[in-house]
C-alpha positions, 0 to 999 in steps of 0.5 A: 288751832286758829291764829289771828294776824298780828296788828297791821303794821305794814304800810298798805297805803304805799302799795299801788292801787291795784295791789292794795285792792286785791290784798286788802280784799283778801285781808278782810276775809277771816282766816280759816282755821286748819285742822289740828295736826297730830304729831308722831307718837313716841313709839314712832320716834325710836325703834326699840327691842325687848331684850327678852326677845333675844332669848339669851342671857349673855353672848357666851350663850351664842355661837360666834358668827363666822365671817360677815352677816348679810353679805351674800352678794359680796361673798359670792363675788369673792368665791367666783374671783378666787376660784377663776383660774385666769390671771385677769379675773382679779377682785376689787372689794368696794364698800364703806370704811370699817365695814369689815371688808378685809377681815371678811376676805381674809377669813374667807381665804383662810378657809379656802386655803386650808387644803394644801396646794403645791406652791414653789419656793424661789431663790436667786443664785449667782450666774457664773457665766454672767454675774450681772444676770442672776438666775431664778430657780424654783424649788418645791415648797420648803426646800430652799432653806435646806439648800442654803444651809447645805451650801453654807455647811459645804463651804465650812467643810471646804474651809476645814478640809482644803488646807488640811488636804493641801498640807497632807504628806501625800500632796506634799510628796507628789508636789516635791516629786514634780518640782524636784524632777524638773529641778534635777533635769535643769541642774543635770544639763547645766552640770554637763555643760559646765563639765564640758566647758571645764574640759576645754579650760572654759569657766562658766561664771555667775555675775550680776549681769547673768551667766558669763564664760571666761578662759581658764589656765591651771584652774584659774580664770585668765584675766582680760589683760592677760588674755589680750596678750595671747597670740591671736590664733590662740585667742580665736580658738578660745573664742570659738570654743566659748561661742559654741558653749554659749549656744549650748547654754542658750539652749539650756536657758531657753528650755527653762520657761517651757519646763517651768510651764510644764511644771506649773501644769503638772502642779495645776493638775495635781491641785485640781485633782485634790481640789476636785476630790475635796469639792466632790466630797463636800457637794456630793451630799447636796447633789444627792439631796437635790438630784430630782431638780435638774436646774438646781443640780446644774447650778451645783455643777457650776458651783463645783467647777468654780470652786475647783478653779478658785480653791485657793480662797480656802488656803488663805484664811483671811484671819487677823494673825494678831487676833488674841482670841480666835473667833470662828469664821462666819462663812455666810458673811465672808465676801470671798464666798458670796457667789456660792450662797443662796438668796431665798426670795420666798419660802412658804414654810416647811415642806409638810406644812406648806400653805397657799400664801395670803399676803396683805401689803400695808405699804404698797410702794414700788419696791415693797410691791415688786422688790428692789436691788439694794447696794453697799457703799464701799470705798466711795462706790455703790456695789451690789450682787444677787444677794442684795435682791430683796423680794416684794409682796408679789414674790411672797404672794406668788401662788396665792393671794395679794391684798392691797389698799387701792388708795395707798397703791395709787398714791405711791409713785410707779406702783400702780403701773408696775402692778398692772404691768406685772399682772399682764406679763405674768412675771415679776421683774425686779428693776429700779424705777429709773431703769424702766423709765430709761433714766439710768444708764450705769451697769447694774443687775438684771435678774431673771424674772420670776413667773407669777401666778397670783390673785390680786385683791384691791380694797377701796371705796365705791367712788375710787372703783368707779373712777378707775373703771371710767378713766383707766383703760386697763382696769376693767380688763384686769379687775373683772370682778367687783365685790360690793359690800353693803352698808346695812342689812334689814332689821328682821328677827333673824338678822337681829339674832345674827347681829347678836352672834356678830357681837359674840364674835367681837367679844371673843376676838378681842377677849372682852367681857360678855354682853348681856341681853340688855347690852345686846339690845342697846347695840342693836338699837345703835346699829339702826342709828348708825344705819340712819334707818330703823328698818336697817342695821349697820354692819360697819364691823369696825365701828361696832367693835369699837363701841363694844370695846369701849363698853367693855372698858366702862364695864371693867371700870364699874367692876361688872362681870358683863357689859350691860345696857348702861355701859353701852350707853355710857360708851356712846355718850363718852364718844360724843362728849369727846367730839362735841366741842364745836357743837357746844360752841355753836349752841352757846352762840344761840343761847347767848343771842349771838346767833339769832334763833327764835324758839317762841312767838310768831314772825312773818317771812321767818322760819327755822331751818335745819342743817347738819355739820359733819366734823370727822366721824361726828355729825350734829344738827344746827338750826339756822334762821331763814328769811324771805322778803317780797315785793313787786318785780319782774318774776325773779327770786334772788337767792342771796346765797347763790349771788354771794357765791356761798350756795352750792348747785343743789341748793340753787336747784332747790330754789329753782324748784320752789319757784317752779311750784309757785309759778305752777300753782299761782301763775297759770293765767297771770304773770308772776310780777314778783321779786323775792329774796331768800337768805340764810341769816348769819351764814358765813360758810357754804350752803348746799343741798336741797333739804331747806327748799321746803323751808324756804318755800314756807318762808316765802308763802308766809311773806306773800300771805302775811300769815306768821309762822310759829317760831317754836317749830323748825323745818327740814325737807326738800320739795318738788314742783308739785308741792310734795315734801321729799326725804332728806338725810341726817334727820336724827341729827337735825331734830336733836340739834333743834331740841337741844336749843329749845331745851336750853331755853326751856321746853314750852310744849309748843316746840317741835320739828317738821320732817318729811313723811318719808323720813319717819322710817329713819327716826332713831332719836335719843331717848330724852327726846322720845321721853319729851315727846311722850310727855307732850313737851316736844313734837315731831310732825311728819309732813307729806305736802307743802299745804300740810306743812304750812297749816302746821306752821301757821294754824291757817288752812292752806286752802283747796281750789274751788270749782270757780277756780279760786282758793277757799277765802281766808286760806293761805293759798287764797291770800298768796294768789291775791297778793300775786295778782295784785303785783301783776295788776300793779305792774300793768298799771305802772306799764300803762302809766309809763306809756302815757307819760311817753305819749305826752312827752314825759309831762305829768297828766292832770 
């Protein structure tokens, strides 16, 4: 195809003489027509699959896939980490979101833990010697609930039997015997003293001040005034008798406390005898049940001793005597009996069905991870005891596996350090964060730590894994195994069949309608689209499952018995429609000429570039006009995006590379006296990436050669210093974005997109674009070099170097070289002119 230059509207006369002569000479050469470039055939734009090749009617004909497909490397790593018995070979599972990492790990662990293995129940009980340090006891799997229930039953039995036992005739009779024995002894001694005093005419009187003695005459007490009238020797005799009797009375009174002590001791022995009998009867069965566990037996002995000492708590019912309807007392909630209860920290089911725990902690806060000490507010004070010790995920996973999201763990204060400390110490210690940081000095519980045997499995993306490995000195020592889940698998016939089985497993897991062969084929095609590579299949199971479930919705909406291709297609279209508001607004600004994009005609130094905008999970292509202006200068390209601080590092790198290409091709023996400016027109946000570097180079070559570029074409691709066009990302979205703009104005058959040849293998374009290409209304050109691309864009041959070192006359390269040489000669001419003026004192020369 031959393209003539537009009419000369450039002010050639304004150029310096040397530049004018070079450029004019090049312009006088007829343009060399480039060979017609054959666009890609429609078959290269999308890889489809024949439903008949799947050998199925619906997914009901298939055996659902177990676990994940194509993840052998990751599964071997999981097998190794979970089988390694040491505590520091923990596992970090890394990969993209929605790749089915946690599902695969849980399925693998479920198979691995199907064989029973001894694991322990753990309980906290009261420490009767030091209540602030509760004791941690291990029991065989499934036996802790029996112990707790047995203790409650024993306390309930004591509540019933103790009052009856202490009200029994036997107990009351023996108690009366003790009390009457001591009482009769005291009364007998007093009666003897009283009789002795009476023989000596002395009366022992009970007064408000206590016992007193007074003389008697004829059975009557002598009044003090009468006593004082008696002869002195008689009074002294009476007083002597009273003094002797008072000493004897004092001896009797002094013996009363001792007797009372002996009475209390005998009563205490009696109470202990009956309490021991009651407690032993209540606890004997429990001791027999747990006789094989020495630590539990020792605790029961301590409970027994404390119950005997405090048997009185069972003699006061604590019930409201005014209660109209009596309710049974709940022993487990009675505060008087809390110290005898059992706090089950973790139990792993019944003894006969005991299994290795697999715990996934969805909210890994510090307390949820290592446990916490709760408090009860009473009378303005916060109280706690061993029953308020709450287990964490590490307790529940002890003896098995703990699954945690690494990002959530790191975002929770203190949790990451607590996990590392626990793994290192190989024990779980429940303590408040303020305590372990030294901020709390008040007395609280210090429960015994529980030995830990757990395999920790963290889930996260690759960036998080590498950041931890680089910046946390403990990480590599504790998480020695990485299971790296791949994003994609190769699209082979075997893997396509496995993909169909994966779809069958999704329908089974979510109870969906079966998918027919056409629907499976469309899902496989979409798997390649999600992978951004037609040679690959995405195994992001979460996204695939979402798509199948939405297709199931539309199948039910149509009253279809199976999910068909059109249901899958509608699910894809509806998901895009829900997210494409901003894409529609962006295209509207172009169709209304608010954003200027030409899709027809020819322009010098102007080209359509392609970019991808990512909004959440939705990405779309958006064309942008890129322009270039050139002039004589000092060998510098002005990247306006960079100067305005809108260009990223990669974009700047791309501009520097294209400058390297220009200098390497056209300035080997001539200075680069060029000044150029490049800009993304109407771009008000950041620009990054090097995918537009080839586009900017085309615009620059057009501006230098004065050869116009077809505006019906858009370009993407990066370039290296040798002029080779390199692969970029988002090729499908970029093509579709420009196609939609062209289609809105009407396809002319002259429109299309230039992509790097390396990106052809990534093409999975929409079916409407494939149809337009097949009908010749839209074209996709694969480009390997800048020379090839400029020929497609201009219709003019790029030009090869001839043996004499020049480019073919009339080629783009020849015109560019001539223009640059003209700039160089003009620059030298200006320099000489400046020197002459300086030599003449700045005067004008004739």
